[in-house]
N, C-alpha and C positions, 0 to 999 in steps of 0.2 A: 322462806320467801315462796309464792305459788310461781311457777313458772309462766313466763309469757308470749304468746303466739301473737305477730301483728299479720293480717290478712290483709291482701290489696286485690281489688275489683274496681275496675275503672268506672262502671255504673254503680250507684249505692241507691237502691237495688232495682233491677229489672224483676217485673211479675215473674219471668221465664226462671229467676235464678233465687226463687224462694230456700232452695236448699242451702245457699248461702247464709242465711239466717239461722237456718236447722243447724248447721254444723257450729256455730259459734253458741247457740244454747247446749249442744251436746258436748262439748269439751267438759266436762265437770275437772273442775280442780284444777283448771289451766285460766289464767286470766289472759283474756282477748281485744283486741281492738281491731276494727275493720277500716281500712284507708281506701279512700278514691279521690278521684278528680271531678266527676259529674253527679248531680242528684237527681235521683227520681222521685218526683214530688208523690205523697201519700203513702210513701212504702215504710213500714214500721221495721226498723233495725234493733234487737236487742243489745244491750252494752254501750261501749264506747266506739264511736264513730269520729273518723276527720274525712271532711269532704273539701277537696281544694276550691272548688266551684260555687260552693254554697253561701250565699249571706256572706259575701265578700266582694268591697268593691272592684278590686282587681283579681279575683278569683276565677273569671273565666279567661282572661288575658293569660294567666301562669298556668291555666290548663292545656291550653293551644301548644304553649313552649312547651312543657312536659312532654306532650305527644310528639312533637317534633325532635326536640334534642335531649329529653331525658332529665331536665334541669327544670326543680320546683324547689327553690329553698326553704318554703314553710312546710310543704310535704314532707321534705327530708329531715326538716328538725322535729316535725312532729314524731314521726316514726323512731326518730332517734333519741327522743325525749320518751315515749315510751319504753325504751330500754328491751325489745324483745331478744328471746332467746332463739326464737324462728322466726322467717318471713315466708308467708305461703301465699303465692298468686294463683288466681283464679284465671286461667286459659293462658296459654301458652306465649301469646302476643303480650300479655300483660306480664309475666314473667321477664321479658326482656325489656320492658320499661322497667322494672324495679331492678335488674340485674345489676346496674352499675351501683345504685344505692346500695344495695345487700354488700356488694363488694366492698364498698370504701367504708361501711361502718362495720366490716366485720361479723356481719349477720348471715347465717346460713339459710339458703333460698330452697324453698319447694315449689313444685309448680303442679298445679292439679290440670289434667287434658281432658278435654270435654268431647272433642270430637273434630269440629270444621276448623278446630285452632292447629290441629294437625294434617287432618286429610286435605285441604285444601292446598296445603304445601305443594304435594305431588301432583296435582289433579290437572287438567289442560286448562292452558291460559295461566297470566299471572294471577297471583292473590289479589282481592279486589280492594280491600282496605289498606290505609295507611299502617296501621298496625300488622297487619299480615304481611304487607309488603318489607318492614323493617324485620320482621321474624325471619322470613325465608333469606334475607341478606345478610341475617346474623345468626343463622341457625347452628352451624359449627361452634361461633362463641358459646351460646349459651347452652350446649352440650357438656361446655367445660364449666360452665357457672353453677349449674342447676345441682344440687346434691342428691336431691331425691323428687323423681318424676313421680306423680300420683294419678295414673290414667285411672278412670270411670267404669274400664270393663276389661275384659282379658284381649277381647279383639283390638282396643287401643294400645294395650301394652304389647303385643305382638307387632303393631304397626310402630311403635317409638322404636324396638330393638330394630326394625327393620330399616328407620330413619337414622340409625346412628347411635343410639341411646346403650349404655353400656345395661346390660341386664342385671348388672349389681345394683342401679340405680334407678331401678323402676320398681313400682310395688303397687299393683292392682287395688283400687279401694271403690265398692260400689256406694254411689250415693244413698243416703237413706232419706226417708219419708216419714211424715207422723203416721201413727198407727191411730187410727178413730178408735171410741168405744165401738164394740160389734152389735149393741143392743139395738142400735136403730136402722142398721144396714139393711135388713132383712136379705131375704134371699134373691138371687139373680133370676131364678125362675117364676118368681112372682111380678117380674118386671118385662119390660119391651123397649125395641128400639135397640139404635148402635149411635154409638159415640165417638165421635171424632175431636180431638184437641191437639191442636199444632200450627205454626205458621203456614199459611196458604202460599207456599212454594214448591216449585219441582219436587226436591228430594222426600217432602212429605208423604207426597202421593194419594191426596185427596182426589184427585181425578179418576183413580185407579179404584180407589172405592166406590166413587159413583158408578163406573161402567160395573161393577160385581153387583150394585145393588139394583141398577137397571135391569140385571140378568133377573135377578129374583123378583121384580116388581113386574115381570111381565104375567104371573099368575096369582099376585097375592100382595097385601100392603106390608111396604118396609117402612119406618119411620126411621130418619135418619137426623141426628143434630151436629151440627158444625159449630166447633168454638175457635174461634180465631180468625186471623185477617192477613193480610199480604197480597203481593201483584197479581196472584191469581184468581181474586174473589171474585171480580166480574165475568170472567173466564168460566169459571165453578158453577156461578149463578145461572148461567146460560144453558150449559151441559147439564145443571138439574131441571131447569125446564124443558129441557128435550126428551127426560126420563119418562119412561110408561106413567099413567095415572096412579098406580099402585106406590109410587116412591113418593114420601113426604118426606123433604128436605128442608131442613130450618138451618138458616144462616144466623147465629146472634152475634157475630162479630168478634174484637178482641177486645182486651183491658179489661174483660169482665173481674171481679174479685176473687181471688183463689176460692177463698171457701164457696162462694157460687159454683165454682168449675167443680168441687169436688161433691155440693150438693148433686150437682148434674149426673154425677157418676152413680148415687145414690138409685136416681130415676130411672137408671137406664140397665138393659139386659148383659150387654157387652160394649167393650171399648174395642176399637180399631186403629192399630198403628202400621198402615201401609207403607209405610217408610221405604225408599229405595235408593242406591248409590247413583250418584250423578256423573256426569264426565268432568266436573270441578275436581271428583273426587269426595266432596261432600256424603256422609252417609250417617247412620244413627249410631251417635256415640255408645248410649246405653239405651234412652228409653224411660225416663222418669213418669212419664204417662202410664205406662204399663206396671211401674212400681205402684205408684198410686190406685190404679183400677184396683190391682191384686189387695192394696191394704184395705180397699172399700168392698173388697168380697166379690169382685167383677171380673170373669175371666176375659182375657183378650185374645184378639186374633191379630197375629203380625206377620210381615212378610221374613223371612230369613236374611234380614240386613243388618250390618255392622252388629252391635250388642245386644240387639232385640233378644235373641235366642237364651240370653243370661238372664232375662226377665221373666218367660214364659219357658214353662216345662210343657213341651208338646204331649198333647193328650190326657193333661193333668190339671195344671193350671189355665189352660187356653189351646190353641191350633197356631202352630208356623207351618207358612206355606212358602212354597219357591217364588223367590222376587219375582214381580211384575206379572205372575202367573194370575190373571183376574178370573178366570175359571174356576181355579183352585180356592181363591180367595172367596169367591160367592159360594162354593161349595160349605167352605169351611162356617163363613156366618151362619149359611144356612141349617147348619148342624148345632150351633148352638143358640138361635132363634126358635126353632122348632121342638126341640127336644127338652123339656123340662127338668128329668133327670140330669141329663149332661151339665146344662148348665148351673142346677144346683150343687152337683159335686164339684165341679169345676171352679166355683165361687168359693166353696169351702177351701180347696186346696190352695187356692191362690192366697185367700186370706193366712193359712197357715203358712205360706213360704215366704208372704211378706213380713210376718210377724219375726220369722226366724233370720231372713236375709237382708231384710230394707228398713227395719225399726231404725230409726235416725239417731236413739239413743244408743241402741245397739254397736251402731254403726260409728258414732264419735266414741265409744271405748276404743272399738278395733283400729279406728284411726291413730289415736293417741299410741296403742301398741305397735303399730307399724313406727309411726315416727321414733318410739324410742328404740325398736330393735335395729333401727338405722342408725341411731347415735343421736338423733337429732333432738330429743327431750330426754330427760333423764328417767329412768324405769320408776313408775309410783310406787310407793311403799304403802302398804296396808296396815293402819294403827290398830 
């Protein structure tokens, strides 16, 4: 009989978490099911799913009770009926939500750590959401319950150990992305413009990108496409309006289909992720956008923030510059935008790195190996 892994994600599934669907597809030889409490309309999730708040008369009320006291009989029954060998929760606050269910059912629990779910615990001020407040209040109990933490970067792995996790219970697992056919990608050298993809919030640093572009646009035309939405959008648009005439900035908003975002990567020369660490402790856990850029043969320019240096090899697949250094950011963008040879070579190297390090199918096999090595799944036998 195939081994069974139950995955838990509160929302099924945000557009920013397509990696969850990739993981479900990549776990070959494993029977998987995804459980959650809130449904995102229009998102396709492969395989078996159970969403407490979807198409059920009392689902929304049950979801509220679950978030408050971790009680939801139908969700708990659905998980037990699946008879999983392992339960994996995406995000640490969600791991706390399912911890009692896992303990009561005798199911080993693993927790994927993505960034803000860990970093904001030690930041300035109290954690914002109810889930994060619950996590902060019960952190020591969660450390005892989780059998294996799966941070998505070495940066987060070190932070987990500093926060009290036993090193033997921490195993870094870089998330994977689909690797597109290279036939229609073209060369970065044949494209122009800078692409930014991300929430328009303080830690994503779009304002710093616009400042860098303002420097470059004093002497020539620089095109920037901003994909994303958030509380800073109006301010960023005003900032863009004040840039020199050479700066051409397009705001496309959020909620674009993921395939549309990937098409935009093909049309641009370089992807910029100017994320910074902010006072709340939030930083960039890994930087999947940089991984997707690499998969599409596009160099990335990033700050040396959080896990971003794990996605970009400085001078080979892109450029990594000191955090918040706008002058160095402008110089790095200028290098890639004006030197066809560098853009071409970095794009090829980025694509090669993505195939080796970030192919979601390869990463799925590596994840299974990690889980087996820590005794949470049986070792796969070749027939």
